[in-house]
C-alpha positions as CSV (number, residue, x, y, z in Angstrom):
1,M,19.2,-24.1,-4.0
2,A,21.7,-26.8,-5.0
3,G,20.1,-29.8,-6.6
4,H,20.8,-32.2,-3.7
5,S,19.3,-29.9,-1.1
6,K,16.4,-28.2,-2.9
7,W,13.7,-30.3,-1.3
8,A,15.3,-30.3,2.1
9,N,15.7,-26.5,2.0
10,I,12.0,-26.0,1.1
11,Q,10.8,-28.4,3.8
12,H,13.0,-26.6,6.3
13,R,11.7,-23.2,5.3
14,K,8.1,-24.3,5.5
15,G,8.7,-25.8,8.9
16,R,10.1,-22.5,10.2
17,Q,7.2,-20.6,8.7
18,D,4.7,-22.9,10.4
19,E,6.3,-22.0,13.7
20,K,5.5,-18.3,13.0
21,R,1.9,-18.7,11.9
22,G,0.5,-15.6,13.6
23,K,3.2,-13.4,12.0
24,I,2.6,-14.9,8.6
25,W,-1.1,-14.0,8.8
26,T,-0.2,-10.4,9.5
27,K,2.1,-10.4,6.5
28,L,-0.5,-12.0,4.3
29,I,-3.2,-9.5,5.3
30,K,-0.9,-6.7,4.3
31,E,-0.2,-8.3,1.0
32,I,-3.9,-8.9,0.3
33,T,-4.7,-5.3,1.1
34,V,-2.0,-3.9,-1.2
35,A,-2.8,-6.3,-4.0
36,A,-6.5,-5.3,-3.8
37,K,-5.5,-1.6,-3.7
38,L,-3.3,-1.9,-6.8
39,G,-5.3,-4.3,-8.9
40,G,-8.8,-4.4,-7.6
41,G,-10.7,-6.9,-5.5
42,D,-11.5,-9.5,-8.3
43,V,-9.1,-12.5,-8.3
44,A,-10.1,-13.2,-11.9
45,T,-8.4,-10.1,-13.1
46,N,-5.8,-9.6,-10.3
47,P,-3.2,-12.4,-10.3
48,R,-1.3,-10.9,-7.3
49,L,-4.4,-10.9,-5.2
50,R,-5.2,-14.5,-6.2
51,L,-1.7,-15.7,-5.2
52,A,-2.0,-13.9,-1.8
53,I,-5.4,-15.4,-1.1
54,D,-4.1,-18.9,-2.1
55,K,-1.3,-18.4,0.4
56,A,-3.8,-17.3,3.0
57,K,-5.9,-20.5,2.5
58,D,-2.7,-22.6,2.7
59,S,-2.1,-20.9,6.1
60,N,-5.7,-21.6,7.2
61,M,-6.5,-18.0,7.5
62,P,-10.3,-17.4,8.1
63,N,-12.2,-16.1,5.1
64,D,-13.5,-13.2,7.1
65,N,-9.9,-11.9,7.6
66,V,-9.3,-12.2,3.9
67,Q,-12.5,-10.3,2.9
68,R,-11.7,-7.5,5.4
69,A,-8.2,-7.1,3.9
70,I,-9.7,-6.9,0.4
71,Q,-12.2,-4.3,1.6
72,R,-9.5,-2.2,3.2
73,G,-7.5,-2.4,-0.1
74,T,-10.4,-1.4,-2.3
75,G,-11.5,1.4,0.1
76,S,-14.7,-0.2,1.4
77,L,-13.2,-0.2,4.8
78,E,-10.8,2.3,6.3
79,G,-7.2,1.0,6.5
80,V,-3.5,1.8,6.6
81,N,-1.7,3.0,3.5
82,Y,1.2,0.7,2.9
83,E,4.2,1.4,0.7
84,E,6.3,-1.2,-1.1
85,I,10.1,-1.0,-0.6
86,R,12.9,-3.4,-1.5
87,Y,16.3,-3.5,0.3
88,E,19.3,-5.4,-0.9
89,G,22.4,-6.6,1.0
90,Y,24.9,-9.2,1.8
91,G,25.0,-12.0,4.4
92,I,27.6,-14.5,5.5
93,N,30.4,-15.1,3.0
94,G,28.9,-12.5,0.7
95,A,25.7,-14.3,0.1
96,A,23.1,-12.1,-1.6
97,I,19.9,-11.1,0.2
98,I,16.8,-9.3,-1.1
99,V,14.3,-8.0,1.5
100,D,10.8,-7.0,0.3
101,C,8.8,-4.8,2.7
102,L,5.4,-3.2,3.1
103,T,5.4,-0.3,5.5
104,D,3.5,2.8,6.6
105,N,6.8,4.3,8.0
106,R,9.8,4.1,5.7
107,T,12.2,5.6,8.3
108,R,11.3,3.0,10.8
109,T,11.6,0.1,8.3
110,V,15.0,1.0,6.9
111,A,16.4,1.5,10.4
112,E,15.1,-1.9,11.5
113,V,16.4,-3.7,8.4
114,R,19.8,-2.1,8.7
115,H,20.0,-3.0,12.3
116,A,19.1,-6.7,11.6
117,F,21.9,-6.8,8.9
118,N,24.5,-5.1,11.1
119,K,23.8,-7.1,14.2
120,N,23.9,-10.5,12.5
121,G,27.0,-10.2,10.4
122,G,25.6,-8.8,7.2
123,N,25.5,-5.4,5.6
124,M,23.0,-3.4,3.4
125,G,24.0,-2.6,-0.1
126,A,22.8,0.0,-2.6
127,E,19.7,-0.5,-4.8
128,G,20.6,-2.9,-7.6
129,S,23.6,-4.3,-5.8
130,V,22.4,-7.9,-5.8
131,A,19.1,-7.9,-7.7
132,F,20.9,-8.9,-10.9
133,L,21.7,-12.2,-9.3
134,F,18.0,-13.2,-9.2
135,K,15.3,-13.8,-11.7
136,H,11.7,-12.6,-11.0
137,C,9.5,-15.6,-12.0
138,G,6.7,-17.9,-11.2
139,Q,8.1,-20.9,-9.3
140,M,6.5,-24.3,-8.4
141,L,8.2,-27.2,-6.6
142,F,7.0,-30.8,-6.7
143,A,7.9,-33.7,-4.4
144,P,10.3,-36.4,-5.5
145,G,8.2,-39.1,-7.3
146,T,6.0,-36.7,-9.3
147,S,5.7,-37.8,-12.9
148,E,8.3,-35.8,-14.9
149,D,6.7,-36.6,-18.3
150,Q,3.2,-35.5,-17.2
151,L,4.5,-32.4,-15.4
152,M,6.6,-31.3,-18.4
153,E,3.8,-31.8,-20.9
154,V,1.2,-29.9,-18.9
155,A,3.5,-27.1,-17.8
156,L,5.1,-26.4,-21.2
157,D,1.8,-26.5,-23.0
158,A,0.5,-23.9,-20.5
159,G,3.3,-21.5,-21.0
160,A,6.0,-22.5,-18.6
161,E,9.6,-21.7,-19.7
162,D,11.4,-24.5,-18.0
163,V,11.0,-27.7,-16.0
164,I,14.0,-28.6,-13.9
165,T,14.8,-32.0,-12.4
166,H,16.9,-31.8,-9.3
167,D,19.4,-34.3,-8.0
168,D,17.1,-35.2,-5.1
169,G,14.2,-36.1,-7.5
170,S,12.2,-33.0,-6.9
171,L,10.9,-31.1,-9.9
172,E,10.7,-27.4,-10.4
173,I,8.6,-25.3,-12.9
174,L,9.6,-21.8,-13.8
175,S,7.2,-19.5,-15.7
176,P,7.1,-15.9,-16.8
177,V,5.2,-13.9,-14.1
178,P,2.3,-12.9,-16.5
179,D,1.7,-16.6,-17.3
180,F,2.0,-17.9,-13.7
181,S,-1.8,-18.1,-13.1
182,K,-2.4,-20.0,-16.4
183,V,0.3,-22.5,-15.6
184,Q,-1.0,-22.8,-12.0
185,D,-4.5,-23.6,-13.4
186,A,-3.2,-26.2,-15.8
187,I,-1.3,-27.9,-13.1
188,S,-4.3,-28.0,-10.8
189,Q,-6.6,-29.3,-13.6
190,A,-4.1,-32.1,-14.2
191,G,-4.5,-33.2,-10.6
192,L,-0.9,-32.3,-9.7
193,K,-0.2,-30.4,-6.4
194,P,3.0,-28.4,-5.9
195,E,4.6,-28.2,-2.5
196,L,5.5,-24.6,-3.2
197,S,3.7,-22.3,-5.6
198,T,4.8,-18.6,-5.7
199,V,6.1,-15.7,-7.6
200,A,9.6,-15.1,-6.3
201,M,13.1,-13.7,-6.8
202,R,14.9,-16.9,-7.7
203,P,18.7,-17.0,-7.5
204,E,20.4,-17.7,-10.8
205,T,23.4,-19.1,-8.9
206,E,23.9,-20.2,-5.3
207,I,26.4,-20.2,-2.5
208,T,26.5,-23.2,-0.3
209,L,27.0,-22.5,3.4
210,E,27.7,-25.2,5.9
211,G,28.3,-25.5,9.7
212,D,28.8,-22.3,11.6
213,Q,28.4,-20.2,8.4
214,A,25.0,-21.8,7.7
215,E,23.9,-21.2,11.3
216,S,25.0,-17.6,11.2
217,M,23.2,-17.1,7.9
218,Q,20.0,-18.6,9.2
219,K,20.1,-16.3,12.2
220,L,20.4,-13.3,9.9
221,L,17.5,-14.5,7.7
222,D,15.3,-15.2,10.8
223,A,16.1,-11.7,12.1
224,L,15.0,-10.1,8.9
225,E,11.9,-12.3,8.5
226,N,10.8,-11.5,12.0
227,L,10.6,-7.8,11.3
228,D,6.9,-6.7,11.2
229,D,7.4,-4.7,8.0
230,V,9.2,-7.5,6.1
231,Q,7.1,-9.5,3.7
232,E,9.6,-11.7,1.9
233,V,13.3,-12.5,2.1
234,F,15.2,-14.1,-0.8
235,T,18.7,-15.3,-0.8
236,N,21.2,-17.2,-3.0
237,A,22.5,-19.1,0.0
238,A,21.9,-22.8,0.1
239,L,22.0,-23.9,3.8
């Protein structure tokens, strides 16, 4: 997001997610299940599972729900077999959108995603049509007022590749995906707490949308995020 709006955009997004708490739990249970299936049930050796559990804790999900999802993933409990699918497309004014899904029915999912795009002024693109506009990386965002010197020293020593200072005073750490857990641990041990901590598709450049265009884009993003099979939606639109 643009420097002046980075913090506001994150706060706005978190607020909208809080409004959809129940749906977020469903998505996190899917993610925990798939992470455990692919990498095992031990968070010490499965960074994806650890990140999913951290997000579940942040969303106040009961530990019993987390453990059952892990057991379904590892095969201790019977569960649904989910498939990972990524769709790409365009929103308002050509803004790029990536939609990551976990589904047990590919035909249903592609139909629902396409319908959400078409109904809300966007259109689906071919595989690879917008992915090159994003970087897959670990991302942490810190509130304005966080010590830049301390954050930079801790993060870079732990393997982060960049610390960005935004116009609004917020700070952002970017790290290679394999080093994300190590950077996360170092930040925590230093007593620093990020507002956002995730592995994401981060836009390399952004398109600022305002007024009616911003409203239309938000409506499209909400329509996609509200689909049961959609886990994450990434965009290079700054609203």
